[in-house]
C-alpha atoms as one frame of an Amber mdcrd trajectory, in Angstrom:
protein
-320.192 -63.046 -74.487-323.073 -65.371 -73.723-325.424 -65.991 -76.643-327.622
 -68.991 -77.245-330.407 -69.806 -79.674-333.809 -71.257 -79.001-337.109 -71.739
 -80.804-339.586 -69.074 -79.749-342.189 -71.841 -79.361-340.126 -73.547 -76.636
-341.105 -72.753 -73.086-339.402 -69.630 -71.702-336.923 -70.303 -68.904-335.325
 -68.094 -66.278-331.946 -69.215 -67.644-332.735 -67.591 -71.022-331.574 -64.198
 -69.848-332.588 -61.464 -72.295-335.028 -62.972 -74.828-334.665 -61.420 -78.282
-336.780 -62.392 -81.291-334.667 -62.081 -84.445-337.267 -62.911 -87.108-338.716
 -60.299 -89.445-342.185 -61.894 -89.314-344.125 -62.545 -86.098-344.328 -66.306
 -85.286-347.630 -67.913 -86.217-350.030 -68.862 -83.466-348.059 -67.194 -80.691
-349.211 -64.247 -78.615-346.814 -61.598 -77.389-347.546 -62.688 -73.830-346.667
 -66.309 -74.591-343.405 -65.282 -76.268-342.219 -63.388 -73.169-339.868 -61.223
 -75.223-337.575 -58.526 -73.968-336.984 -57.238 -77.476-337.921 -57.860 -81.121
-335.083 -56.954 -83.477-336.702 -57.410 -86.864-334.290 -54.819 -88.318-331.404
 -57.280 -88.104-333.395 -60.244 -89.380-332.679 -61.373 -92.942-334.389 -59.339
 -95.635-337.612 -60.767 -97.013-335.860 -61.422-100.306-333.024 -63.366 -98.655
-335.397 -65.278 -96.389-337.535 -66.387 -99.331-334.478 -67.302-101.425-333.076
 -69.455 -98.602-336.342 -71.255 -97.890-334.581 -73.204 -95.098-332.837 -75.339
 -97.711-329.715 -76.816 -96.036-328.013 -76.953 -99.452-328.124 -73.121 -99.492
-326.907 -72.717 -95.904-323.354 -71.523 -96.565-324.444 -69.033 -99.206-327.262
 -67.855 -96.941-324.766 -67.163 -94.143-322.524 -65.242 -96.543-325.389 -63.096
 -97.839-326.855 -62.581 -94.378-323.444 -61.503 -93.043-323.358 -58.830 -95.752
-326.776 -57.608 -94.623-325.628 -57.589 -91.006-322.597 -55.487 -91.922-325.049
 -52.868 -93.187-326.761 -52.988 -89.755-323.479 -52.914 -87.850-324.618 -50.446
 -85.180-327.614 -52.573 -84.162-325.504 -55.736 -84.214-322.853 -54.161 -81.999
-325.518 -52.988 -79.551-326.768 -56.566 -79.307-323.213 -57.817 -78.800-322.718
 -55.303 -75.974-325.892 -56.557 -74.269-324.605 -60.130 -74.567-321.361 -59.141
 -72.850-323.305 -57.895 -69.818-325.976 -60.590 -69.623-326.949 -63.851 -71.310
-328.937 -63.291 -74.516-331.161 -65.902 -76.117-331.849 -65.350 -79.806-335.335
 -66.610 -80.599-336.451 -67.927 -83.983-339.587 -69.623 -85.332-338.101 -71.998
 -87.940-338.482 -75.735 -87.431-334.874 -76.420 -88.465-332.777 -75.761 -85.359
-329.447 -76.003 -87.217-330.093 -73.930 -90.347-331.814 -70.687 -89.399-331.059
 -66.995 -89.113-330.572 -67.091 -85.316-327.746 -69.627 -85.671-326.158 -67.506
 -88.406-326.573 -64.347 -86.320-324.965 -66.029 -83.290-321.949 -66.974 -85.439
-321.733 -63.408 -86.741-321.954 -61.937 -83.235-319.058 -64.138 -82.140-316.904
 -62.545 -84.851-317.663 -58.970 -83.703-317.077 -59.683 -80.020
């Protein structure tokens, strides 16, 4: 499986493969044309409640991943469909957060690697 993560604000590249936005909220200041998305999977993004609780606080990272994994288990069918796409072609999970190490796309990538 080939999955990578990238900020949605970074320039799209041909090496991105399938570009999938995994945020629940549309990124500020970005048009759909600029994003060059193949898909927007807001259904598997963290719930609004979880996203607000986390607040991109690195001290809450491990608990965020645990809670988000529980949410992803409830969306297992959608997650498995994404994993199947990543087995056929490179998938780049796009996120808007400034923190490139502690965000839902990184957590989702780790989760996908466990279902592969």
